N, C-alpha and C positions, 0 to 999 in steps of 0.2 A: 109256838116255838120261840125260845129266847136264845140268842147267840151273844155271849158275853166275852169280851176281850179282857182277860185278866191282866195283861200288861198295861193297858190304858184305863182300866176300870170303866169301860163304856160298852153299852149295848151296840151291836152292829147288825146290819141287815143281811149281809151275804157272806158266805164263805165257800170255798171249794176244798174238799178233802181228797187228796190223792193217796190211796192206801195200797200197800202191798197185800198179797193174798193173806198172809198170816195176820196182818193187822186188821184186815176186814173180818176175818174169822173171829178174832179176839173181840172186836166190837160187837158182832152179832151175838157171841156167847154172853158178853156182859149185859146186853140189852135183854136177851131172853131170860137171864137170871133175875134181873130187876123186875121184869114183867111177871115172872113166875112167883116171886115173893110178894108182889103187890105192895111193896113199901115205897113210899113217895119221897122219903128224905135221905135215902142212901145214894151213894154215887160210886162210880167206877172211873179209873184212870187208864186210858189207852196211851201207851208210850211207844216211841220208836226204840230201835235196838240199843242206843246209848243213853236213853232217857233225856235227850236234849229237847225233845218235843213232846207235848202232852195234850190230849183231848180228855176233858172230864165230862161225863154224861150222868144225868140223873133224871128221874121221873118226877113230875109235879102235877098237882091238881089245884087249879086256882081256887076252887071252892072247898078244898080239903084242908087238912092241918098243915100249915106251913111254918109253924113255930120253930122247928128245928133248923130252918135255913138261916143263914147270915142275913143281917138287915139289908145289905145291898141286893141280895137275891129276892128277898120278900118284896121289896119295892118293885122290882122288875116283874115278878109273878103277878102282883096285884094290878099292875098297869098293862099287862099283856092282854091285847084285845083281839 
C-alpha cells in the first residue's frame, strides 16, 4: 500500500477516511471495476459533493508493467516493501 499526499508530494504512513454511505458505495464500485478489468494503470477519483476533496485510487503490481505511471509514482512503487 502506498499513501501519497498530492499537496505535499510526500508518501505518508497513515490516513483515516470518514465516508458517507454514498461515498463508500462509490469507492467499492470503483474498486470492483478496477479489479474486474484487471488493468493496473487506470485510476478512479472519489470526490465529495462539491468536488473540494478527492481520493484517487489505482491498482499496481510492483513486478508488473508500471511504465504508464508518472515518475513520482514509479519510484514509490519500486520502493514499496
